[in-house]
C-alpha positions in Angstrom: 37.3 -62.7 34.6 36.9 -62.2 30.8 33.7 -60.7 29.6 33.5 -63.1 26.7 34.8 -66.6 25.9 35.5 -65.5 22.3 35.4 -62.3 20.3 35.4 -62.4 16.5 36.7 -59.5 14.5 34.6 -59.6 11.3 31.1 -60.7 10.6 31.6 -62.3 7.1 30.8 -65.9 6.3 33.7 -67.1 8.5 33.1 -64.9 11.5 29.3 -65.0 11.7 29.0 -68.7 11.1 31.7 -69.5 13.7 30.1 -67.1 16.2 26.7 -68.9 15.9 28.3 -72.3 16.2 30.4 -71.2 19.2 27.2 -69.9 20.9 25.4 -73.1 20.1 28.2 -75.0 21.9 27.7 -72.9 25.0 30.3 -70.2 24.7 29.7 -66.5 25.4 30.3 -64.8 22.1 30.7 -61.3 20.6 31.4 -60.2 17.1 33.0 -56.9 16.2 31.8 -55.5 12.8 32.2 -52.0 11.5 29.8 -52.3 8.5 26.2 -51.1 9.0 25.1 -54.6 8.2 26.3 -58.1 8.9 27.5 -60.7 6.3 30.8 -59.2 5.2 32.0 -58.8 1.6 30.3 -61.9 0.4 26.8 -61.0 1.4 27.0 -57.2 1.0 29.1 -56.6 -2.1 30.1 -60.1 -3.3 28.6 -63.5 -3.7 24.9 -62.7 -3.0 24.4 -59.4 -5.0 26.3 -60.8 -7.9 24.1 -63.9 -8.0 21.0 -61.7 -8.0 22.3 -59.9 -11.1 23.4 -63.2 -12.7 19.8 -64.5 -12.2 18.1 -61.4 -13.6 20.3 -61.2 -16.7 20.1 -64.9 -17.4 16.3 -64.6 -17.6 16.8 -61.6 -19.9 19.1 -63.8 -22.1 16.4 -66.5 -22.1 13.8 -64.1 -23.4 16.1 -63.0 -26.3 17.4 -66.4 -27.2 15.0 -69.2 -26.3 11.4 -67.9 -25.6 10.4 -67.9 -29.2 11.6 -71.5 -29.6 9.2 -72.5 -26.9 6.2 -70.7 -28.4 6.5 -67.7 -26.1 5.9 -64.9 -28.5 5.9 -61.2 -27.6 8.1 -58.2 -27.1 11.3 -58.7 -25.1 11.4 -56.9 -21.8 13.2 -53.6 -21.4 15.8 -53.3 -18.7 15.1 -50.9 -15.9 18.6 -50.8 -14.5 17.6 -48.8 -11.3 14.9 -51.4 -10.5 17.3 -54.3 -11.2 19.8 -52.8 -8.7 16.9 -52.3 -6.3 16.0 -56.0 -6.6 19.7 -56.8 -5.9 19.7 -54.6 -2.8 16.5 -56.1 -1.5 18.0 -59.6 -1.7 21.0 -58.4 0.2 18.8 -56.7 2.8 16.7 -59.8 3.4 19.8 -61.8 4.1 21.6 -59.3 6.3 18.5 -59.0 8.5 18.4 -62.8 8.6 21.9 -62.9 10.2 20.8 -60.2 12.8 17.9 -62.4 13.7 20.2 -65.4 14.1 22.6 -63.4 16.3 19.6 -62.5 18.6 18.3 -66.1 18.6 21.7 -67.5 19.6 22.6 -64.6 22.0 25.6 -63.4 20.0 26.6 -59.8 20.9 27.2 -57.5 18.0 29.8 -54.9 19.0 29.4 -52.2 16.3 32.7 -50.6 15.1 36.1 -51.4 13.8 38.2 -53.5 16.1 41.9 -53.8 16.9 43.8 -56.1 19.3 45.5 -54.1 22.0 46.8 -57.1 23.8 46.1 -60.9 23.9 42.6 -61.1 25.4 41.7 -57.5 24.7 39.8 -56.1 21.7 39.5 -52.4 21.4 36.5 -50.8 19.6 36.5 -47.1 19.6 37.5 -46.0 23.1 36.3 -49.2 24.8 38.3 -52.3 25.5 36.5 -55.6 25.7 38.0 -58.6 27.6 37.9 -62.1 26.2 39.6 -65.5 26.6 40.0 -65.9 22.9 40.1 -63.7 19.8 39.4 -65.0 16.2 40.4 -62.8 13.3 37.9 -63.2 10.5 38.5 -60.0 8.6 38.4 -61.5 5.1 40.0 -59.9 2.0 39.9 -57.0 -0.3 40.3 -56.6 -4.1 43.9 -56.4 -5.3 45.1 -54.3 -8.2 48.0 -54.0 -10.5 50.9 -51.5 -10.8 49.8 -48.7 -13.0 46.1 -49.3 -12.3 44.4 -46.9 -9.9 40.9 -47.9 -8.9 38.4 -45.0 -8.4 35.2 -47.2 -8.4 33.7 -45.0 -11.1 35.7 -45.6 -14.3 38.2 -48.2 -13.0 36.2 -50.4 -10.7 36.5 -53.6 -8.6 33.6 -56.1 -8.2 32.2 -53.7 -5.6 31.8 -50.9 -8.1 30.5 -53.3 -10.7 27.4 -53.8 -8.5 26.5 -50.2 -8.3 27.3 -48.6 -11.7 24.9 -45.7 -12.4 24.3 -46.9 -15.9 25.0 -49.9 -18.1 28.2 -49.1 -20.0 28.5 -49.6 -23.8 32.0 -51.1 -23.5 33.9 -52.8 -20.7 37.4 -54.2 -20.3 37.8 -56.9 -17.7 41.3 -57.4 -16.4 41.5 -61.0 -15.2 39.7 -64.2 -16.5 39.0 -65.7 -13.1 35.7 -66.3 -11.3 34.8 -62.6 -10.5 35.8 -61.3 -13.9 33.9 -63.9 -15.9 30.8 -63.7 -13.7 30.5 -59.9 -13.8 31.6 -59.8 -17.4 28.8 -62.2 -18.3 26.3 -60.0 -16.4 27.1 -57.0 -18.5 27.5 -58.9 -21.8 23.8 -60.0 -21.3 22.8 -56.4 -20.7 24.3 -55.4 -24.1 27.8 -54.2 -23.0 30.6 -55.1 -25.4 32.9 -57.0 -23.0 36.6 -57.8 -23.6 38.5 -59.9 -21.1 42.3 -59.5 -20.8 44.2 -62.4 -19.1 47.9 -62.6 -18.3 48.0 -66.4 -18.7 47.2 -68.4 -21.9 43.9 -69.8 -20.7 40.9 -68.6 -18.7 40.1 -69.8 -15.1 43.7 -70.4 -14.1 44.2 -73.6 -12.1 41.0 -75.3 -13.5 41.0 -78.4 -15.6 42.4 -77.4 -19.0 39.7 -79.4 -20.9 37.0 -77.6 -19.0 38.6 -74.2 -19.4 38.8 -74.6 -23.2 35.1 -75.6 -23.4 34.1 -72.7 -21.1 35.9 -70.1 -23.2 34.3 -71.4 -26.4 30.8 -71.1 -24.8 31.4 -67.6 -23.4 32.8 -66.5 -26.8 29.5 -67.6 -28.3 27.7 -65.5 -25.7 29.6 -62.4 -26.9 32.6 -62.1 -24.6 35.9 -61.4 -26.3 39.2 -62.7 -25.0 42.8 -61.4 -25.2 45.0 -64.1 -23.6 48.7 -64.0 -22.7 48.6 -60.3 -22.3 50.3 -58.3 -19.5 48.4 -55.1 -18.6 50.9 -52.2 -18.5 48.6 -49.5 -17.1 45.2 -47.8 -17.3 44.7 -44.1 -18.0 41.4 -42.4 -17.6 39.8 -39.5 -19.4 36.4 -37.8 -19.9 35.1 -40.6 -22.2 36.4 -43.6 -20.1 39.7 -45.4 -19.9 42.5 -46.8 -22.1 44.1 -50.1 -21.1 47.6 -50.6 -22.4 48.9 -54.1 -22.6 51.7 -56.2 -24.0 51.4 -59.6 -25.6 53.8 -61.9 -23.7 54.8 -64.1 -26.6 55.7 -61.3 -29.0 56.2 -58.3 -26.8 53.8 -56.5 -29.2 52.2 -53.5 -27.4 48.5 -52.5 -27.9 45.7 -50.7 -26.2 42.0 -50.9 -25.8 39.5 -48.2 -24.9 36.3 -48.7 -22.8 33.8 -46.8 -20.8 34.6 -48.9 -17.7 37.5 -51.1 -16.7 36.8 -53.9 -14.2 39.9 -55.0 -12.3 39.4 -58.6 -11.3 42.9 -59.7 -10.6 42.2 -61.5 -7.3 42.0 -60.6 -3.7 44.4 -60.1 -0.8 44.0 -60.6 3.0 42.6 -57.6 4.8 44.5 -57.3 8.1 45.5 -53.6 8.3 44.6 -51.7 11.5 44.4 -54.8 13.7 47.7 -54.2 15.5 49.2 -57.5 14.4 52.7 -56.1 13.9 52.9 -54.6 17.4 51.7 -57.9 18.9 54.3 -59.9 17.0 51.8 -62.0 15.1 53.7 -64.0 12.5 52.7 -63.3 8.9 53.4 -65.2 5.6 55.0 -63.6 2.5 51.7 -63.1 0.7 50.1 -61.3 3.5 48.2 -64.1 5.2 48.3 -64.7 8.9 50.3 -67.8 9.8 48.4 -70.3 11.9 48.9 -73.9 13.2 46.7 -76.9 12.5 44.2 -75.6 15.0 43.9 -72.1 13.5 46.0 -70.5 16.3 48.6 -67.9 15.6 52.0 -67.8 17.3 50.3 -65.7 20.0 48.3 -67.9 22.4 44.6 -67.2 22.4 44.6 -65.4 19.0 43.2 -67.4 16.1 42.5 -66.6 12.4 40.3 -68.1 9.7 39.0 -67.6 6.2 40.6 -65.3 3.6 43.0 -64.0 6.3 44.9 -67.3 6.3 46.2 -69.8 3.7 43.7 -71.6 1.4 41.2 -70.8 -1.3 39.5 -67.4 -0.8 35.9 -68.8 -0.8 33.0 -68.1 1.5 32.3 -71.8 2.1 36.0 -72.4 3.0 35.7 -69.6 5.5 32.5 -71.1 6.9 34.3 -74.5 7.3 37.2 -72.8 9.0 34.7 -71.1 11.3 32.8 -74.2 12.2 36.1 -76.0 13.0 37.6 -73.3 15.2 34.3 -73.0 17.1 34.5 -76.7 17.8 38.1 -76.4 19.0 37.4 -73.5 21.3 34.5 -75.5 22.8 37.0 -78.3 23.6 35.9 -80.5 20.7 37.8 -81.6 17.5 37.3 -79.3 14.6 38.6 -80.4 11.2 38.5 -79.2 7.5 39.3 -81.4 4.5 40.8 -78.8 2.2 41.1 -81.4 -0.5 37.4 -81.4 -0.9 36.5 -77.7 -1.0 34.5 -77.3 -4.3 34.9 -74.3 -6.6 32.0 -72.9 -8.6 31.6 -70.2 -11.3 27.9 -69.0 -11.5 27.8 -68.1 -15.2 25.4 -69.9 -17.6 26.4 -72.6 -17.9 27.8 -73.0 -14.4 31.3 -74.4 -13.8 32.2 -76.6 -10.8 35.1 -78.7 -9.7 36.4 -80.6 -6.7 39.6 -82.6 -6.1 42.4 -83.1 -8.6 42.6 -82.0 -12.3 44.1 -84.2 -15.0 47.1 -81.9 -15.1 47.7 -82.3 -11.4 47.4 -86.1 -11.6 49.9 -86.3 -14.5 52.3 -84.0 -12.6 52.0 -86.2 -9.5 52.5 -89.4 -11.6 49.2 -90.9 -10.5 47.6 -93.4 -12.9 44.0 -92.5 -13.5 41.0 -93.0 -15.8 38.7 -90.3 -17.0 34.9 -90.8 -17.5 33.3 -88.1 -19.5 29.7 -87.5 -20.4 28.3 -84.6 -22.5 25.1 -82.8 -21.4 23.9 -83.1 -25.0 23.2 -86.7 -24.0 21.0 -85.6 -21.1 17.3 -85.3 -21.9 16.6 -82.7 -19.2 19.5 -80.5 -20.3 18.5 -80.6 -24.0 14.9 -79.7 -23.0 16.0 -76.4 -21.5 18.6 -75.4 -24.1 21.6 -76.3 -21.9 23.2 -79.2 -23.8 26.6 -77.5 -23.9 29.2 -78.8 -21.5 30.0 -82.1 -19.8 30.7 -84.0 -16.6 34.1 -85.5 -16.1 35.1 -87.8 -13.3 38.7 -88.8 -12.6 39.2 -92.1 -10.8 42.3 -94.1 -9.7 43.2 -96.5 -12.4 43.6 -99.4 -10.1 41.3 -98.8 -7.2 38.5 -96.8 -9.0 38.5 -94.4 -6.1 37.3 -90.9 -7.2 40.1 -88.4 -7.3 38.3 -85.4 -8.8 35.4 -84.1 -10.8 34.9 -81.3 -13.3 31.5 -80.1 -14.5 30.4 -77.4 -17.0 26.6 -77.4 -17.5 23.3 -76.7 -15.9 23.3 -76.6 -12.0 26.9 -77.7 -12.0 27.4 -75.9 -8.6 24.8 -78.2 -7.1 25.7 -81.4 -8.9 29.3 -81.2 -7.7 28.2 -82.0 -4.2 27.3 -85.5 -5.0 30.9 -86.1 -5.8 32.1 -84.1 -2.7 30.1 -86.5 -0.5 31.3 -89.5 -2.4 34.9 -88.5 -2.1 34.5 -87.8 1.6 33.4 -91.4 2.1 36.2 -92.7 -0.2 33.7 -93.9 -2.9 34.6 -95.4 -6.2 33.2 -94.3 -9.5 31.3 -97.6 -9.6 29.6 -96.7 -6.3 28.2 -93.6 -8.0 27.4 -95.5 -11.2 25.4 -98.2 -9.3 23.4 -95.6 -7.4 19.9 -94.9 -8.8 19.5 -91.3 -10.2 16.0 -90.0 -10.9 15.0 -89.5 -14.5 14.9 -86.9 -16.0 17.4 -84.9 -14.0 20.7 -83.2 -14.7 22.3 -85.5 -12.1 22.0 -88.4 -14.5 24.9 -86.9 -16.3 27.0 -87.5 -13.2 26.0 -91.1 -13.1 26.8 -91.5 -16.8 30.3 -90.0 -16.3 30.8 -92.5 -13.5 29.7 -95.3 -15.8 32.2 -94.0 -18.4 34.9 -94.7 -15.9 34.0 -98.4 -16.2 32.4 -100.2 -19.2 31.0 -97.1 -20.7 28.1 -94.6 -20.5 24.7 -95.6 -21.8 23.6 -92.4 -23.6 26.8 -91.4 -25.3 
């Protein structure tokens, strides 16, 4: 008889959430994790520590830019970098200890060490083999790099190194204008670093609504970030004073270079599956390194499942959590499901950026007739009161049925506001449904209602 009903390999957002849910559903559960702490990349060196630094540096920015406007007069605070990093580490520590408590509360066994699958139903950790009915691979992802770019986490860093730099650099080049690059770039720009972002494509935040991306770039440029778009990085060389980034402009083939104390490589992530023994087991893989699974998260090997960044889909912590909740339900004999069309995306800069559903570009490409309702935060009293009038809410609705097809927000608390639309879309709501729902005044959420009104007869305050 198997020792466990399910063993998870990896204690990130996918693995730990799924393990807790499976235990709540009556299964005997273990999680294999080699880190000293639970929570995976997101909690230890990703989502959570970066948000702590974003919060601290946003408050610093407010003291420089807006305090005097409100009659708050006095010397601006000095940055104690070591103490700021300590605050970040404390936030991480509180959260990882919280997961340990939840494991104990739900009787989830933590098997400490790095796991591999020796055979279906067997997980090897060190010299010990643990028997289980099912195995769930939740190993997440790791930072990817470029040819000619060697990461040393000192001069050429990933997001992990960006969270632990010994001092604030005077200059930084960020390779990649996606979520990670722009979040960490904005952190250091607020700390006084001269930040230049190099992006291969002709716009930032690839895949996002073009209207939103254009506004976002304008706002970030006002905050001091510089952008070189349509540029292919050829390589990075390091020396005593820092690094030199060589790049070529795609339209003209003109070659140039840029020097910086630190280079942040933010060119995306790739599934982390090495050392699991998947090849020997015959687990089917996809061309981009993901594990191939069916509609129930099972691989081609019975009893072996995979979730999160290790499989197809957006590499987001909350997507991994949704996968984890669903696979736990399936393993417990219930019906787990994830609506991947409604997984929101958020960038936690100031202003925040959030989206769900289709972009205008996608709707045009698919030949779907739509209407767009747009409302600027400059028309929102609450946003203006806190110096966050830049940005807008845009809702896209079907031209004939008024059913909401997507939403794109750049402005204060966008990452929270987007969920009103997520819920609305889950229930098949129309823009009019949102427009006719009372929204408290004065709140940022009124901008969402106004955008919904703009899909009909028109917004009130624009």
